[in-house]
N, C-alpha and C positions, 0 to 999 in steps of 0.2 A: 785426720779423718778416721784412722783406725781406732783411736781411743774413743771417739764419739760414737762409733758403732758398737764397741765392745761393752761399754758401760751399761746400756740397757739390757744386754744379754745376762750380765751378772745379776741385775735386778729381777729378770724373769725367773731365774733359778730359785730366788728367795720365795719362801712360803708366805702366803697372805696372813697366816697366823703368827703369833709371837713364838719365836724359836727358843729352845732351851740352850743353855751354855754348852752342853755336850754336842748338840746338833751343830752348833756354830763351829766348834772345835774340829768336828769331823769334816765339815764341808770346806773349811778354809784352806787346808793344804791342796785339795783338789783344784780349787779356784786359782790358787797361786801357780800350780804347775801348768794348768791348761792355758791360762792367759796371764802371763807375768806382767805384760805392759800395762794393762788397765789398773793393776794394783796401785800404780803411782798416782792415779787420778780419781781414786774412790772418794766419794763425798765425805766430808768430815763427820764426826759422830753426831753433831747437832742435826745435820740434814738427815742422817740415818735414823734418828729418833722419830722423825716424822713418818717413818715407814708404816707403823700400825694404823695411822690415821688416813694415810693416802694409798694404802695398798702397796707401800714400798716403792712408789714411783716418784721421780723428781718433779717438783712443781714446775709448770711452764714459766719461762722468763717473763712473759707478758700475760697476766691474768685476763681472762675474757671479760667483756664489759659487764656481763651479768653479775660477776663477783666484785666489781669495783663501783659501778654506778647504782644508785638507788633506782627504784621502779619509776619514779617521776623523771629522773635524769635520763634513764634509758628511753622512756617514751618521748622525751624531747629530742634525743638524737635520732630516733626513728622518724619523728615528724619532720625534722630538719632535712634528713636524707630524702624523704619522700617529696618534700617541697622543692628541693634542689633538682631532683630528677624531673619533676613536673615543670619547673621553670625551663629546664633545658629542652624538654620535648616541645613546649610551647614556642620557644625561640626558634628551634629547628624547623618546626612546621611553618611558622610565619616566613622564615627566610626561604624555605623551599617554595612556598606559594608565590612569594615575590619573584623568585628566579623564574618560575614558570610564566608569570605575567610578562616579565622582561624579555623572555625568549621569543615572544610573539611580536616584539617591537623591532623596528629597524635599528641597526647599530648606531652608536653615538656619532653625531656629526663630526666631532673632533675629539681626539684624546686629550687635548689641551684647550678646553672651551674658552678660557680666559686669556689664552695666548701669553702666558707668563714665561714660557720656555725661552724665547729669544731674549727677553729682558734678563732672565736669570743667567743665560750664557754670557751676556755682555758684562754683568756685574762680576761673575766668577772669573771671567777672563782678566778683568781689571785687577781682581784680588791676586790672581796667580802671577801677575806681572809685578807685584809688590811683595816679594817673599819676606822682606824685612818686617813689613807691617804684620804679615801673618804670624811670623815668629814671635813678635812682641805680644800680639793678641793671645797666642797660645801660652806664652809664658805667664801672662797676666791671669789667664784662666787657671793654670796650674797653681799659681800663687794663692788664688782665692780658694781653691779646693784644699790646699794645704792648711790654710787658715780655718776652713770649715772642719777638717778632720781633727785639728788640734782643739778646736772649740768643742767638738763632740766628745773627745777624750776627757777634757777637763770637766765637762758636764757629767760624764759617766762616773767621774771620781767624786762627785758630790758638789762641785763648785758651780756657782751661779755665773752664767756667762751671757753676754748680749748676743743676739743673732748676728751672723755675718751678713745676711741679706734679709730684707723683709719685703712682703708684698707691697705693691704700690697702693697709694690711697684710693679707696673705692673698690679695690679688688676683693670680691666677696667669696672667692673660691676657697679660701683658707680660713673662714670665720669659725669653723668648729674648734672648740678649745683644745682637742687632741692634737691639732696641727702644731700647737706650741708646747703643750704639756707632755706629750708622749715623745721620748727621744727618737724613736724610730721614724715616726711620721714627720717630726720636725726636720730630721736629716733628709728625708725624701723631698720635703717642701723646699728646703734651702738648696739642695742639689739641683732641683728643677729650675728654681729661680736664677741660680748662678748660670746655668747652661743657656736658658732661654734669653736672659738679659745679655749674655755674651754674644750669642748669635745675632740677635736683633741689633745690638750695638755695632757689631762688625759690619753688617750691611749698611747701617745708617752712616758709617764713617767713610764709606767708599767715595772716592773722588774721581773726577774725570770721566763720568758716564752721563748718559742722557738723563735729566732729572725725572722725566716721565717713567723711564725704564727702572730707575732706582726706586721710585715711589711704588711701582707695581711689585717689585721684588720685596720691598719692605712690608707691604700689605700682606702678601701671601706667606712670607716668612712668619709674620705675626700669627696668621691663621694656623700655620703648621705647628708652631710652638704652643699655641693655645690648645690645639687638639691633643697634644701629648702631655698635658698637665696631669699629674698623678690623681687629681681630684676627679678625673673623668673615667677612672678604672675602679672596678669594685674592690680588687685586692689591695689597692693603695688609698682607698678613701675611708677614713675612720668612721665617719658618720654613716656611710652605707653599710660597712661591716657591723657596726653596732646595731643597726636596724635589722640586719639579717639574723643576728643572734637573738635579739629581743622578740622578734616575730616568728622565730623558729623557721625562717626561710620563706614565710608567707609574703614578705616584702618583695622578694625576687619573683615570686609567682605573679603578684600584681604587676610588677614592673614589666615582665615579659608579656603579660596580657595587654598592657598599655602599648608596648612595642608592636605587638601583632595588630592591634586596632589602628595604630597610626599608619602602619604599612598598608592595611586594607583601605583606609580613608584616602591614602595617597595613590591608590591604584598600583601598588607594587613599589612605589618610591616613598621613602620615609618623610612623612609630613608631621613633624613634632607638634603635639598639641600644647598650646600656651595657656589655654583657659578651658573651662568647661562650657563648650559651645551650647549644650542643651539648656543652660540656665537663662539664656537670653532669646527673646523673640522681638524682631523689629516691629514697631508699632504697638507693642504691649508693655515692655519694660525698658526699651531703648527707642529713641526716635518717637517720642510721645507728645511733643508740642502740638497743640491743636491748630489746624489750618486746612487749606484746600489746595488741590492742584488746579490752577486756573488756566494752564496752557501747556501744550507739549508739541514737540516736533520729533524728527528722527533721532536727535542726540540728547535731548533733555526734557525733563518735566519742570515747569516753573511752579514753585510752591509759594503761597502767600500765607503767613501765619496770623492767627487771631490776635487782635490788639488786647492789651491788658491794662490800658489806661483810657480815660475818656477823651483825651486830646493827644494828638501825635504831631510830630514835625512834618511840615508840608512835603519836603523832598524825601522820597522813600529810599531804602537801603537795599541793594541787590548784592548777594554774596555768591561768588564763583569758587566753590571748593575744588580741590584736585580731582581729576577724573580717574586717578589710579586707586582711589578709595571712595567710599560713599559719604554723603554729606553729613550723616548724623554724628560725626565726631563733634559737631557743634550742638548736639542734642542727645547726649548719652543718657543722663538722668536729670530729673527736674532740678536737683541741687547743684549740678555743674553745667547746665545747659546755657550756652552763649545765646542761643536764639530766644529762650525765655527771658534771659536777662535784658537783652536788647529791646524786646517788646515792653518790658517793665520800665525802661528808660524813655518810653514815648516815641520809639521809631517804628515805622511800618517796614516789616522785614520780609524780603523775598529771598529764596535760595534756589539755585539751579541744581537739580538732581540729575546727574549725568546718566546716560544709558550704559548698561553693561553690554558692550557690543559683541556680536558673533560674526560669522562669515559674511552675512549680508551687508555689514557695515565696514568690511575690511578696507574698502577704497576711500573711506572718509579721511579727509586731509586736515592739516593744521589750519588751512584757510577755511575749510568748512566749519571747523569748531569756532573760528573767529566770527564768521558771518552768521551761522545758525545758532551759535552760542552767545557771544557778547552782543553783536548787533541786534539779533532777533529778540533776545531776552530783555535787553534794555528798552527796546521799542514796546514790547508787551507791557512792561511795568509802567512806562509812561502813559500808555493807553488806559491801563487799569486804574491809575491814580489821577488821570487828567492833568499831568504835569509835563513840562518840556525838558526836565533834567532829572538825573538820578545819581545818587551816591553809590559807589561800588566798593567791593572788597574782593581781592584775589588771594587765595590761600595756596601756597606752594606752587605747583605747576599751573594752577588756575591763575595765579598772579603773573606768571610769565606770559600766559595767553592774554591776560588783561593789559599788560604792558605793550604787547604787540598791537592790540586793538587801539590803545591810546595813541601810539605812534601813527597808525593808519588813519585814525580820525583827525589827528593833527595835520597830516598831509592833505586831508580833504576839507579841513575847516569845520569839522563836525564837533559841536560843543555840547552834546547831550550828556556827557559824563561831567558832573559837577565837581566831584572829588573822587580820589582813589586811595584806598588803604590796602597795604600789602602785609599779609601774615607769612613770615618765613619764606618769602618768595625771592627769586633771583632773576636778574636781568643780565648781569655781567658774570660769566662763568669761568673767568680766569683762575679764581680761587674757590672753585665749587666743591672742594673736599674729595673724599675717597671715591665718590661716584665717577669722577673723571677717569679712574683706573679702568672702568668698564666701557670706555667709549673710543678705543682706537679702531681703525678701519677693519682690522681682521676680526675683532670681536663683533663689530656691527654686522659684518657679513655672516657670521655664525648666527647672530640673532635673527637676521633676515631669513636664513634657511630654516631656523626653528619656527618662525611665524608661518612660512610657506607650508611646512609640514603640518602645522596645526589648523590650516585652512584660512590663513590671512590675518591672524591676530596673535598677540603675545599671550600665552596662558598666564592666568593670574598667579599661579604658584611660582612661576619663574621670577616674576617681579618680587614676590614675597621673599623668596630665597636670597635675592640680591640684597634687599634691605636688611634681612636678618644677618647676612654675612658681615655687614658693616659694624655690627655689635655682637660678634659671635659669642662672647662669654655670657652676655646678658640674655640674648634672644635664642641661642642654640644650646650651649653647653649647660647652662643652669637648669634648663628644662630636661635635657638629656639625663642629668644626674638625678633630678627630683623625680621624674616620671618613670625612668627605667631602673636605675640603681637603687633608689629609695622606695620605689613602688607607690609613690603618692599620686593622688588625683590632682590635676591642675585646679587651682582655686578659681571660682568665678571672678572675672575682672572685665568690666564693660569695655575698657580701652583695648584690651587684647582681643576681645570678641570682635570689635570693630576692625582691628588690625588684620584679623584673619579673613574678614569679609571683603577681599580685594576684587577688583574688576579686571577684565581683559582689556587689551589695547589694540586698536586697529593698526594694521601694518604701516600704511602710508603716514598716518599721524605720528606714530611713535618713532619711526625712522627719521622723519623730518625733524622732530624735536631733538633726538639724540645727536644727529649730525650737525644741525645748524646752531644748537646752543652749547651742548657739552663739548662736542668735538671742535667746532670752528669758532665758537663765541661770536657769531655773526651779528647779533643784534647791536651790541655796544661798540663794535668795531666798524660799523657802517657798511656791512656786507650783505644785509638782508633786505630783500624786496618781497612783498606779498600783496596779493590782490591788486596788482597794477600800481603799487606805490612803493617808493623807497622809504624805508623806516629809519627815523632819526629821533631818538628819545630826547635829544636836546630841544626839539621843537615842541615838546609836550609842556604846556604851561599850567596844566591842571594842578590844583593843590594836592600834595601827596603826603600820606602818613605811612611810615615804614616801621614795622615791628620786626625785630630780630631776637634771637635767644642766645644767651651766653654759651650754652653747651650743645648747640645744635650741630649734629654731625652730618645732616643732609643739606641744609642751607646754612653754612657757617657764617657767623656775623660779619667776618671780613668780606665775604663774597656779597652778602646783602648790602653792606655799606657801599661797595663799589657801584652796585646798581642804583642806590639812592643818589649817588653823585652824578649819575648819567642824565637825570631829568633836568629840564630847563626851567621849571617853575619852583615855587616854594615847597620845600621838603622838611618834614618833621621826622626825625629818626629817634627810635626808642629801643632800648635793649632790655629784655626780660631775663629773669633767672630761669634755670632748667633748660630743656631741650626742645626738639622740633614739635612735640605735641604738648607736653606739660607746660612749656613756656607760653604757648598760645592759649590753651584751654585751662585757665586759672581763674576760677570764679572768685570775686572779691570776698565772698563769705568764707572761703577756705582759709584766708589769711596765710597763704603760703608764698614762699619765695620772695622776690623783690624785683624792682625794675629801676632803670637808670634813664634820666632825661638830660638833654643838653640842647638849648635853643639854637646853638650854632651848628654849622656843618663844615668843619675844617677838612683839609685835604686828606688827612689820614685818620683811620679809625682809632689808632692809638691816641692821637690828640683829642679826639672826641671823648674817649673814655677818661682821659686825664682831666677833662673839664666837666664831666658829667656829675650829676647829683643822684645819690641813691635814695630810693623810697621803699618802704616796706610794702609787701603785698602785691596784688595784681595791678597790671598796667591798664586794665579795662576802663576804670573811671577817667584816667588821663585821656584816653582815646575818645571816650564818649563826650567829654567836654569839647575836644577838638571837633568832633563830628557834629555836635549839636549847633555849634557856631556856624556851620556850613549847611544846615538843613532847613533854613527858612523859618517862617512863623508857624504857630500851632494851628491845627485844623481839627475838626471832629474826627474821631478814630474811624478807620476804614474796616468794614466788615468784608472779608474775602468773598462771601456768598452774595454780596450786593454790588459788586463792581461791574464794569463793562464787559469783563471776560466771564463767560459762563463756567462755573466750577465743573471739573471733570470727575473728581473723586476726592476723598479725604486725604489729608497728609497722613503718613509720609509718602503716599503714592505707590504706584506699582513698579516703577523703574528700580527703586531701591530694593525691592523684594527679590529681584532676579539674582540667583546664586551662580557662581562660576563653577562649572563642572571640570574645568581644566585651567 
């Protein structure tokens, strides 16, 4: 430290002008006597020669930006700094505002709302009781990391090496080329995959625990490892970092503005936008099939759509969509509208548009939905068309309700339903997929408390969050990265607009459904009675057409097949490509995906698949042929405005317009 302070003093004594040789000779002895130590660290002659240009001072070790960067580069740095500060202020303001909103709300009903802690404790206790298994697993992980480090070293030396671990097929998180081409990001990616695969595999291999508890821990461990993916963080996402540099930080400003807007829209809770909601208006560019509302009661409006052929089949078709969403999934755009396609095939099409219930309808029950929904709507359709039978469709939860009504009608000898088609609907819930994880009694009690706090209904956002969690990487994290880290605006997508337009659920109805179907599987095990009748699907002799989808995560095809086997009459089972929505809404003109048919219905779905025939494209024509053969002779097309029921308003009606504020 003494020399560092002495050297500048020696510089200070030097004149700013060029000194003569005599002056230097006179001053040198004095300098040596006064401060002998600094003599050993005087700058070399080359540095001394800079004295005349720099006033004799040593240049700083790190030159200021002004002397290194060009004017344009300096401006870029200033812009980047300003934008980063702006983004930080926007995020801080949004978080502070959200915190203030949350402060006015009651404390959370439970610190563990999904009740995973008991299951986690059971699994971890079992693991702790098997130290040899843990040691083998840890040794295996260490071995894989050693292989990764060796691979990274070889790559750094210029050798081409294959990755130690690669993302699973369909994993889009690491699609950016830098995840493979940049050694640093490639190492991050592979390290993450090794660790997450190891942890998820460790849980999956646990033995001797309750299967339900194990599945719950597996699900939430997957959620946890997905959340910690390096793709979800700005500093470790190459695409997001590149966007920051290219936009000089403007992408982060936009991202934090998106973040603040989503917090505002969610009332202090983050409601991630999946599409540009402003680009769609119900009745204008979605739900545009022409028709009339010909009837309504407390829980539904009955829509009849205009015919597009001169002749129609005698027996009309009535569709019951799920009441957790709105009916226009079947009428998004003219080019993919199932309703328009069905009318073009010569069917008279009716659809139930369910109410978006509030506190006044909190006491509506599952039985009410059966009587005021299935029974009342079928009667009104028969009255409107002057027939004594109707063909029906039940989509998802609407199909479960239709199945209950069929069993109830079978018990009473009511033959008004001529045929029933089920889209992605379940009757047997023994293999109902990941939604089973959310239906243990503790969780149901929490849901009941949440509905009581809301005024007797389940808020629509709660249901949306549950469904999004089932496909977290696709429906949560991909939008988190795109909207906030990349600063992109969600692109307009009609399907995601519909998905965001969810409805509330009456307390009595929803708890009955969760307890009796998901929790107790009461319908196919002979434990369910409703409306004064014991329900038995084996007594249902109505012709049945069942559609399932190969990649459906809400109504898995194995679960749907079990339900198909429960009916006592003739059943046609079909499997479509894709999932819960795209597998159903697949217009033939799109020429997408494929479907499988098999006229037999063996005891196991694996046997059915083994004997099935694959066909290209949509399954709709196959169903239309089946339906037409059960729809009677042709009659003149029916005008909704000229039937026995007086039209109330134009389609899509007013019920579908009601938005959920909670």
